[in-house]
N, C-alpha and C positions, 0 to 999 in steps of 0.2 A: 330211077325210072327212065331217065333219058338214055341209058345204055341198053335198053331193051331192043331186041331184034324181032323179026316176024315170028320166029319159033317161040320166043318168050310170050308174046301176045296170044298165040294159039293155046299154049298151056295155061295161061291165065284165064282164057275163055273156058277151058275145061274145068278149072276150079270154080268159076262162077256158075257154070251149068250144073256141076255137082251140088253146089250150095242150093240152087233153085230146086233141084230134085229132092234134097233133104228137107227143105222147107215145105214142099208139096206133100211129102210123106207125113210130116208132122201135122199139117193142117187137115189132111184127110183123116188121120187117126183121131182127131178131135171130134169128128162128125159121127164116129161109130159108137153105138151104145156099149156100155160096160159088158153086158151079158153076151154080146155077139162074139167076143173073143173066146170065151169058154165054150160057147155053143159050137164054134168052128174048130175047137181043139187047139187053140193057139195060146201063147202067153197072155197073161192078164193085161188089161188096158194100161194099168199103172206101170208095168214093166216096159211096155212099148213106148209109153210117153217118156220115161226116163231115158231109154236108149235113143229115141229120136230127138229129144231136146239136146242131149250131149252131141249128137251128130250135127244138129243145126248150129250149135255154138262152135264146134270145131270147123265145120264147113265155112261159116262166116269169117272166123279168124283167118283161115287160110285164103279165102277169097279176097279179103281186103289187105292182107300182108304185102303183096307186091306194090300196092299204091301207098300204103302207110309207111312201110319200112324199106321199100326199095329192094325187097328180097327177090331172088330169082324164082319165077314160077315153076321152072323145071325142077329145081332143088326141092321146092315145097311139095310138088306133086308126087315125088317118089318116096315121101315119108310114109310111115305106117298110119298116122292119125287120119289124114284125109282119105286114105284108101279105106280104112276101117269104117269111117263115117259114111262114105259112099256105099259100101257093102251093106251096112245096116239099113240104110234107106232103100236100097235095091231089094233086099230080102222082104222088107215090109211091102213094097209096091208090087213085087212079083208073086209073093206067096200069101201074105196075110190079107192084103187088100181084096183080092178076088174071093178069098174064103169068107170074109165078113161082109162082103157087098150085099148078099141077099138079106141081111139083117138090118141094113141101114134104112133110116126113115127117108121116104121119098118126098121131096118138096116141103120139108120141114114138118110134115105130119104123116104119120103112118096109118095104114088101114089096120084096124084091130083084128080083122078077119083074114089077114094074109100071112102066109108062112113063107119060108125061104124059097119055095117052089111055085108060089102063086096063091090065089085065094082058095080057101077051104070052107 
């Protein structure tokens, strides 16, 4: 790690930011009810949980590898696994999260008279 230059630290920061985004996607998916995914026409919650858990594990491994192993962050970032993990989280956050957002419970308790477009 002592041989790192500014560019190495920049790419290491990118790996850490990608891991944080993957973790955010996983935590957000935990707050969505099971039926919201099928109502929005997306994969089932179980499938998204598997994809996002794998993404978080891969993202964590690549984010700590420069410190733990002294590996070059640039070499790690151009691999297929961290890119695939980032893309999976990005797809969830950009496509699935907005689609299931109307079905999420607000403040821990939902109004039984409200639908995805407001009260009815």
